[in-house]
C-alpha positions in Angstrom: -5.3 -84.7 18.3 -3.6 -85.3 21.6 -3.0 -82.5 24.0 0.7 -82.9 23.7 0.6 -82.0 20.0 -0.6 -78.5 20.7 0.7 -75.9 20.5 3.1 -76.4 17.6 4.2 -72.8 17.9 5.4 -70.7 20.8 2.9 -68.1 21.9 5.0 -66.8 24.8 6.1 -63.7 22.9 3.0 -62.9 21.0 1.6 -60.3 23.4 3.1 -57.0 24.4 1.7 -56.2 27.9 4.1 -53.4 28.8 3.9 -50.9 26.0 5.9 -47.7 26.5 4.2 -45.0 24.3 7.6 -43.3 23.7 8.8 -46.5 22.0 5.9 -46.7 19.6 6.4 -45.5 16.0 3.9 -43.0 14.7 1.1 -44.5 12.6 1.0 -43.6 9.0 -2.2 -41.6 9.5 -4.8 -40.9 12.1 -7.0 -43.7 10.6 -4.7 -46.2 12.3 -7.0 -46.8 15.3 -10.1 -47.4 13.3 -8.3 -49.7 10.9 -6.6 -51.6 13.7 -9.9 -52.1 15.5 -11.7 -53.2 12.4 -8.9 -55.7 11.6 -9.0 -57.0 15.1 -12.8 -57.5 15.1 -12.7 -59.2 11.7 -10.0 -61.5 12.8 -11.9 -62.5 15.9 -14.9 -63.4 13.7 -12.5 -65.4 11.5 -11.3 -67.3 14.5 -14.9 -68.3 15.4 -15.5 -69.4 11.9 -12.3 -71.5 11.6 -13.1 -73.1 14.9 -16.5 -74.2 13.5 -14.7 -75.6 10.5 -12.2 -77.4 12.7 -15.0 -79.0 14.7 -16.3 -80.6 11.5 -12.9 -81.6 10.1 -12.9 -78.9 7.5 -9.9 -77.0 9.0 -6.7 -78.1 10.6 -5.3 -77.3 14.0 -2.6 -75.4 12.2 -5.2 -73.2 10.5 -6.8 -72.4 13.9 -3.4 -71.6 15.2 -2.6 -69.3 12.3 -5.9 -67.5 12.8 -5.1 -67.1 16.5 -1.7 -65.6 15.6 -3.5 -63.2 13.3 -5.8 -62.2 16.1 -2.9 -61.6 18.4 -1.0 -59.6 15.8 -4.1 -57.4 15.2 -4.6 -57.1 19.0 -1.0 -55.8 19.3 -1.5 -53.3 16.5 -4.7 -52.1 18.2 -3.0 -51.7 21.6 -0.1 -49.8 19.9 -2.5 -47.5 18.0 -4.4 -46.6 21.1 -1.1 -46.2 23.1 0.2 -43.8 20.5 -2.8 -41.6 21.4 -2.2 -42.1 25.1 -5.3 -44.4 25.5 -4.5 -47.4 27.7 -6.0 -50.8 27.0 -4.4 -52.4 30.2 -7.7 -54.0 31.2 -7.8 -56.2 28.1 -4.1 -57.1 27.9 -4.8 -60.6 29.3 -7.2 -61.4 26.4 -4.6 -63.1 24.1 -3.3 -65.3 27.0 -6.8 -66.2 28.1 -7.8 -67.0 24.5 -4.7 -69.1 24.0 -5.5 -71.2 27.1 -9.0 -72.0 25.9 -7.8 -72.9 22.4 -5.1 -75.2 23.8 -7.7 -77.0 25.8 -10.1 -77.2 22.9 -7.6 -78.3 20.3 -6.2 -80.9 22.7 -9.5 -82.8 22.1 -10.6 -84.6 19.0 -12.5 -82.3 16.7 -16.3 -82.5 17.0 -19.2 -80.1 17.2 -19.8 -81.3 20.8 -16.2 -80.3 21.8 -16.7 -76.9 20.1 -20.0 -76.5 22.0 -18.1 -77.2 25.2 -15.4 -74.5 24.6 -17.1 -71.9 22.5 -18.9 -70.2 25.4 -15.5 -69.5 26.9 -14.1 -68.2 23.6 -17.2 -65.9 23.2 -16.8 -64.7 26.8 -13.2 -63.7 26.2 -14.1 -62.0 22.9 -17.0 -60.2 24.6 -14.5 -58.9 27.2 -12.3 -57.6 24.3 -15.3 -55.9 22.6 -16.5 -54.3 25.8 -12.9 -53.0 26.5 -12.8 -51.5 23.1 -16.2 -50.0 23.4 -15.3 -48.3 26.7 -12.6 -46.3 24.7 -15.0 -45.0 22.1 -15.7 -41.7 24.0 -12.0 -41.2 24.7 -11.2 -41.8 21.1 -14.0 -39.6 19.8 -13.0 -36.7 22.2 -9.5 -37.0 20.6 -11.3 -36.3 17.2 -11.5 -39.9 16.0 -14.3 -42.2 15.1 -14.4 -45.9 15.9 -15.6 -48.3 13.2 -19.1 -49.7 13.7 -18.7 -53.4 13.1 -21.5 -55.4 14.6 -20.3 -58.2 16.8 -22.0 -61.6 16.3 -22.0 -64.0 19.2 -22.6 -66.9 16.9 
């Protein structure tokens, strides 16, 4: 695929970097944070898997894009859930934008395992930043009476 073919969707409005806790609707229950984090982590794993499939021609650029949009949606739900409990995730707000930039570069190339090998370290670094940002909130969340889901993060 040529670089000018990607992205086919607008990502400009997919992140919510300035969340005002007073504008956030209350979650349905206190399990909202663990469920949001679990969904986010699972969607990041799905993104890595779909990228592997894309590199071998078994997934389309659109499928990668759709998976990225799911990651961003889950990211926003996680940010909102934490913000409801007055726990800021400001340090990881750039993650969707950073991830989008790497994906645009990667998907601008012809699919191949070599191209994936070239870009996957950057994808993993961004996802690691996300994971570490979430992990640093575990104590804060626990002190608020909650428990974070324990989902192992695989780097490959």
